[in-house]
C-alpha positions as CSV (number, residue, x, y, z in Angstrom):
1,X,-0.1,-0.2,0.0
2,X,1.5,3.3,-0.9
3,X,2.5,5.8,1.8
4,X,-0.3,8.3,2.4
5,X,0.8,12.7,1.6
6,X,-0.7,13.6,4.6
7,X,-0.8,12.1,8.5
8,X,-3.3,13.5,11.5
9,X,-3.3,13.3,14.9
10,X,-5.9,13.9,17.6
11,X,-4.5,15.6,21.1
12,X,-4.7,18.0,23.7
13,X,-4.1,22.0,23.2
14,X,-1.4,21.1,25.9
15,X,0.6,18.5,23.8
16,X,0.0,20.6,21.0
17,X,2.0,23.5,23.1
18,X,4.8,20.8,23.6
19,X,4.8,19.8,20.1
20,X,5.4,23.5,19.0
21,X,7.4,24.8,21.3
22,X,9.9,21.8,21.3
23,X,9.3,21.3,17.7
24,X,9.7,17.7,18.2
25,X,7.1,14.6,18.5
26,X,7.3,12.2,21.4
27,X,7.8,8.1,20.2
28,X,6.0,6.8,23.2
29,X,7.1,3.2,24.4
30,X,4.4,0.3,23.4
31,X,3.8,-0.4,26.7
32,X,2.4,2.8,27.6
33,X,-0.1,3.6,24.8
34,X,-4.1,3.4,24.9
35,X,-4.9,-0.3,24.2
36,X,-3.7,-2.1,27.3
37,X,-3.7,-5.5,25.3
38,X,-1.6,-4.1,22.7
39,X,2.2,-5.4,22.3
40,X,3.7,-9.0,21.8
41,X,5.1,-11.5,24.4
42,X,6.1,-14.3,22.7
43,X,8.1,-16.8,24.7
44,X,8.4,-14.8,27.5
45,X,9.8,-11.9,26.1
46,X,7.8,-8.2,26.5
47,X,8.4,-7.1,23.3
48,X,5.9,-4.1,24.1
49,X,9.1,-2.8,26.0
50,X,11.2,-2.3,23.0
51,X,9.1,-1.1,20.4
52,X,8.3,3.4,20.7
53,X,5.5,4.4,18.5
54,X,4.0,7.6,17.4
55,X,0.3,6.8,16.1
56,X,-1.6,9.1,13.8
57,X,-4.3,8.4,11.2
58,X,-4.8,8.9,7.1
59,X,-8.4,9.4,7.6
60,X,-9.0,13.3,6.1
61,X,-12.8,13.2,7.4
62,X,-13.2,14.2,11.4
63,X,-13.7,11.5,13.3
64,X,-15.9,11.6,16.6
65,X,-14.8,8.6,18.1
66,X,-10.9,10.0,18.0
67,X,-12.4,13.7,18.9
68,X,-13.9,11.8,22.2
69,X,-10.9,9.7,23.0
70,X,-7.9,11.7,22.3
71,X,-8.6,15.5,23.2
72,X,-10.3,16.5,26.4
73,X,-13.9,15.8,25.5
74,X,-13.4,17.2,22.2
75,X,-11.8,20.7,23.2
76,X,-8.7,19.7,21.9
77,X,-6.9,19.5,18.2
78,X,-6.1,17.6,15.5
79,X,-2.8,18.4,13.9
80,X,-2.2,17.7,10.0
81,X,1.2,17.1,8.7
82,X,2.9,15.7,5.6
83,X,3.6,11.8,6.0
84,X,7.1,12.2,6.6
85,X,7.6,14.9,9.0
86,X,11.5,14.6,10.7
87,X,14.4,16.0,10.0
88,X,16.8,14.1,7.7
89,X,20.7,14.5,9.9
90,X,23.4,13.4,8.3
91,X,25.2,10.5,9.7
92,X,28.7,11.0,10.4
93,X,30.7,9.0,12.7
94,X,32.0,10.6,16.1
95,X,35.9,11.5,16.6
96,X,37.1,9.2,18.2
97,X,35.3,6.1,16.8
98,X,37.4,3.1,15.4
99,X,36.4,0.3,12.9
100,X,34.1,2.5,11.6
101,X,33.5,3.1,7.6
102,X,31.8,5.0,5.6
103,X,31.1,5.4,2.0
104,X,28.7,8.3,0.5
105,X,26.3,10.5,2.6
106,X,23.6,9.0,4.7
107,X,21.1,10.3,6.4
108,X,18.2,9.7,9.0
109,X,15.7,11.0,11.6
110,X,18.4,10.6,14.3
111,X,22.3,11.0,14.0
112,X,24.7,9.1,15.6
113,X,24.7,10.9,19.1
114,X,20.8,10.0,19.7
115,X,21.3,6.5,18.6
116,X,23.2,5.6,21.4
117,X,22.1,6.4,25.0
118,X,23.6,5.0,28.3
119,X,21.5,2.4,28.6
120,X,20.0,1.8,25.1
121,X,20.5,1.8,21.7
122,X,18.0,2.3,18.6
123,X,18.2,-0.2,15.7
124,X,18.5,1.5,12.4
125,X,15.0,0.1,11.1
126,X,14.4,3.9,10.4
127,X,16.4,3.8,7.3
128,X,14.0,1.6,5.5
129,X,10.9,3.3,5.0
130,X,8.6,0.3,5.0
131,X,9.9,-0.7,8.4
132,X,10.0,3.3,10.2
133,X,6.3,3.8,8.8
134,X,3.8,2.1,8.1
135,X,-0.1,1.2,8.0
136,X,-1.3,-0.8,11.1
137,X,-3.1,-4.0,10.3
138,X,-6.2,-4.9,12.4
139,X,-6.3,-8.8,12.5
140,X,-8.7,-11.4,14.3
141,X,-5.8,-13.3,15.6
142,X,-2.7,-11.4,16.5
143,X,-0.8,-14.1,18.4
144,X,-0.6,-16.2,15.5
145,X,1.1,-13.2,13.3
146,X,3.6,-12.4,16.2
147,X,4.7,-16.0,16.2
148,X,4.9,-16.0,12.7
149,X,7.5,-13.0,12.9
150,X,9.8,-14.0,16.1
151,X,11.9,-17.0,16.6
152,X,13.9,-17.5,20.0
153,X,16.9,-19.8,21.1
154,X,17.7,-19.0,24.4
155,X,20.0,-22.4,24.7
156,X,22.2,-20.5,21.7
157,X,21.5,-16.7,22.6
158,X,20.1,-16.1,19.4
159,X,16.8,-14.0,18.7
160,X,15.5,-13.6,15.0
161,X,12.6,-11.3,13.9
162,X,11.7,-11.9,10.4
163,X,9.2,-8.7,10.1
164,X,9.8,-6.1,13.0
165,X,7.3,-4.0,12.1
166,X,5.1,-6.6,12.4
167,X,5.4,-6.5,16.1
168,X,4.9,-2.5,16.5
169,X,2.2,-2.5,13.6
170,X,-0.8,-5.5,14.5
171,X,-4.1,-4.4,16.3
172,X,-7.3,-6.1,17.1
173,X,-9.7,-5.3,14.9
174,X,-11.7,-3.4,17.8
175,X,-9.7,-0.8,16.6
176,X,-10.3,-0.5,13.0
177,X,-12.0,2.6,13.5
178,X,-8.5,4.2,14.1
179,X,-7.4,4.2,10.6
180,X,-4.1,4.0,11.9
181,X,-0.8,4.8,11.0
182,X,2.3,4.8,12.6
183,X,6.0,5.1,12.9
184,X,8.1,3.3,15.2
185,X,11.6,2.7,16.7
186,X,13.2,-0.5,18.1
187,X,15.1,0.4,21.3
188,X,17.0,-1.8,22.9
189,X,18.8,-2.6,25.9
190,X,22.7,-1.7,25.3
191,X,25.6,-1.3,27.2
192,X,27.2,2.0,27.4
193,X,28.7,2.7,24.5
194,X,32.6,3.4,24.7
195,X,34.7,6.3,23.6
196,X,35.4,4.1,20.5
197,X,32.3,3.7,19.9
198,X,30.3,0.7,18.2
199,X,33.4,-0.6,16.3
200,X,35.0,-1.3,19.6
201,X,35.5,-5.4,20.0
202,X,34.4,-5.1,23.7
203,X,31.3,-3.4,23.3
204,X,30.1,-5.6,20.0
205,X,31.5,-8.9,21.5
206,X,29.5,-8.3,24.9
207,X,26.0,-6.4,23.5
208,X,24.3,-9.9,22.5
209,X,24.6,-11.7,25.5
210,X,23.4,-8.6,27.4
211,X,20.5,-7.9,25.1
212,X,19.6,-11.6,25.4
213,X,19.8,-11.7,29.2
214,X,17.6,-8.2,29.4
215,X,15.0,-9.9,27.8
216,X,14.7,-13.3,29.5
217,X,14.8,-11.2,32.7
218,X,12.5,-8.7,31.4
219,X,14.7,-5.6,31.5
220,X,13.5,-2.2,29.9
221,X,15.9,-0.1,28.2
222,X,15.6,2.7,30.9
223,X,13.6,4.9,28.9
224,X,9.7,5.5,28.6
225,X,9.9,8.2,25.1
226,X,12.5,9.2,22.1
227,X,11.9,12.4,21.0
228,X,12.4,13.1,17.1
229,X,13.3,16.5,15.3
230,X,10.6,17.7,13.1
231,X,11.6,19.6,10.3
232,X,10.8,23.4,8.8
233,X,9.0,22.4,6.0
234,X,6.6,20.2,8.4
235,X,6.2,23.3,11.0
236,X,5.2,25.5,7.7
237,X,2.8,23.4,6.4
238,X,1.4,22.2,9.6
239,X,-2.8,22.6,9.7
240,X,-4.6,22.9,13.0
241,X,-8.2,21.9,13.5
242,X,-9.9,23.5,16.5
243,X,-12.1,21.0,18.3
244,X,-15.7,21.0,18.1
245,X,-16.2,21.7,21.5
246,X,-13.1,24.1,21.6
247,X,-13.8,27.2,23.9
248,X,-12.9,30.9,22.7
249,X,-10.3,31.2,25.2
250,X,-8.3,27.4,24.2
251,X,-8.6,29.1,20.6
252,X,-6.8,31.8,21.6
253,X,-4.4,29.9,22.9
254,X,-3.6,27.8,19.6
255,X,-3.4,31.1,18.1
256,X,-0.8,32.0,20.0
257,X,1.1,29.0,20.2
258,X,0.9,29.2,16.5
259,X,2.2,32.9,16.3
260,X,4.8,32.2,18.5
261,X,6.4,29.0,17.1
262,X,4.8,28.3,14.0
263,X,3.8,31.6,12.1
264,X,3.0,29.9,8.7
265,X,1.1,27.2,10.4
266,X,-2.8,27.1,9.6
267,X,-5.6,26.9,12.3
268,X,-9.2,26.1,11.1
269,X,-12.2,24.9,13.2
270,X,-13.8,21.5,13.2
271,X,-16.5,21.1,10.4
272,X,-18.3,19.4,13.3
273,X,-18.6,22.9,15.5
274,X,-22.4,24.0,16.6
275,X,-23.1,20.4,15.2
276,X,-22.3,18.3,18.9
277,X,-24.1,19.8,22.3
278,X,-21.8,20.4,25.2
279,X,-22.7,17.8,28.0
C-alpha cells in the first residue's frame, strides 16, 4: 500500500504546546499506549518494552470517536502534517570512533549521538521507510502473527525477527476505526557506548549476551519515550483543526502558540463545530 501524503493526530492543546515549543514528536513505548493489550509477549519476552511508536491516522474526514478519545472531551486539536515530517540528519561517525567505515552520505531522522544512550541503543530500522512507517493492520488472531515474526533460541542466545514492524503494527479489529498510520523505533537495552564507538570489540562482542539476558529478565531499555525533531517544512505546512467543543479561550491559546512557534501554520475550526452539544 502506498504511503499517504498527509497524516493526522488528535491531541490536547497542552500536547500541541509541547510539540510546537520543542518542535519534536514524542515516540511512546508500546507498553504505555492506550490499548492495554497491545504488544507481543513471545516465549516470555515482553517486546512491547522495546518498540516506541508515534500514532497517526490517514483519515482526512474528522472522526468523532477520535475527538472523544484523545482531545479532552473534544476541546483539543487535530494536527495535520506531511507523511514524513522528521528532519534528515547526516550520519557522521563521531571523532575517536574506531573500525567504522562510511562510503558516501547517509541521512536519517536520528543522528549517531541520538541512537546511543547510556542504557539503550536504537536499531536503524528507520533507514528503511517500510520498517519505520506504515499502516497498522487489524487482525483477528494477533498471537499467530506474532509467533510467525519471532524465533528465539535461548540455549544458543539467538533471537531472529523476520518482520520486526509486525510487532509494532498489528492491532485487534476493535481498533479498526482509527485507520492508524504508525512510526516505530526499535529500542534495545544496551551497554554504555565506549569512546571508541560501536566498532569497539569489547562493545560488540559483549552486546548480544547483554541483550539476550535483558530480554529473558524482562529489563526495559531505561527510557519511556524518544523525541524526534520535526523539519521546518512540516512546521510551515502544519494545519491545526480546533475541536468541535473547543472554547474561545482555548482557541486563543492555540493562536498564541502558532504565532510564537509556527507562524506559517494554518488554524481552522472543526467541520463539526455547532453540530455537537456540550454535555
